[in-house]
C-alpha positions in Angstrom: 25.2 14.2 -4.6 23.6 17.7 -3.4 26.3 18.3 -1.0 29.2 17.9 -3.3 27.1 19.8 -5.9 26.6 22.5 -3.5 30.5 22.8 -3.0 31.8 23.5 -6.5 28.6 25.6 -7.6 28.5 29.2 -7.8 27.5 30.6 -4.5 24.3 32.7 -3.1 22.6 32.2 -6.6 18.4 30.8 -6.1 19.8 27.9 -7.4 22.4 27.0 -4.5 19.8 27.9 -2.2 17.0 25.7 -3.7 19.9 22.8 -3.4 20.7 24.1 0.1 16.8 23.7 1.1 16.7 20.0 -0.2 20.0 18.9 1.0 19.2 20.2 4.4 15.9 18.6 4.5 17.4 15.3 3.3 20.1 15.2 6.1 17.2 16.5 8.6 15.1 13.3 7.7 18.3 10.8 8.0 19.3 11.9 11.1 15.5 12.2 12.5 15.1 8.4 11.2 18.0 6.9 13.2 16.6 7.3 16.1 14.1 4.4 15.0 16.8 2.7 14.0 18.6 0.3 17.3 20.6 -2.8 18.0 19.4 -5.9 20.1 19.5 -5.4 23.2 20.1 -1.5 23.2 17.9 1.5 22.2 20.3 4.3 21.4 24.4 4.2 21.3 26.8 6.8 21.1 26.3 6.9 16.9 22.7 8.5 17.6 24.8 11.4 19.2 25.7 12.2 15.9 22.5 12.3 14.3 21.7 15.2 17.5 25.2 16.3 16.4 24.3 16.7 13.0 20.7 18.3 13.9 22.3 20.7 16.0 24.9 21.8 12.9 22.0 21.7 10.4 20.1 24.6 12.4 23.2 26.8 12.5 23.6 26.7 8.9 20.2 27.7 7.8 20.6 30.6 11.2 23.8 31.9 9.4 22.7 31.5 6.3 19.5 33.6 7.2 21.5 36.5 9.3 23.9 36.6 6.2 26.8 35.2 8.0 28.7 33.4 5.4 32.1 32.2 6.6 30.3 30.7 9.6 27.4 29.4 7.7 30.6 27.8 5.3 32.2 26.8 8.1 29.2 24.5 9.7 27.6 23.4 6.1 31.3 22.2 5.1 31.4 20.8 8.7 28.1 18.4 8.4 29.4 17.4 4.8 32.8 16.2 6.0 31.1 14.7 8.8 28.8 12.8 6.3 31.7 11.7 4.2 32.9 10.5 7.0 30.4 8.4 8.8 29.7 6.8 6.0 33.1 5.8 5.1 33.1 4.4 9.1 30.4 2.4 8.2 31.5 1.2 5.3 34.7 0.2 6.6 33.8 -1.1 10.0 33.5 -4.7 10.2 30.3 -6.5 11.0 28.4 -3.3 10.1 25.7 -4.0 7.5 27.2 -1.6 5.2 30.5 -3.4 5.5 28.8 -7.3 4.6 26.9 -5.6 2.0 30.0 -3.4 -0.1 32.9 -5.4 1.0 31.5 -8.6 1.5 
């Protein structure tokens, strides 16, 4: 919800910066916590590479915002948000996944 809010609100305001920090924090917590999630018989899967990539994107997002490189900041943050939406949809639509079973039965 925070990401969607950011995309439609005015940029560069103190509210934008505060919500952006909250979004970065939530994404970082979700990405780091994923390393404790694993399946039976294996520790990590290729999906955990997405967590590494997300952490990289978050670091770039913050770096480019702080160095005032707004076009690159925008590309990384929009890319990370689109990746989040894509991963969520994949988790829901992929048969056998927990979210698939919970939401689609």
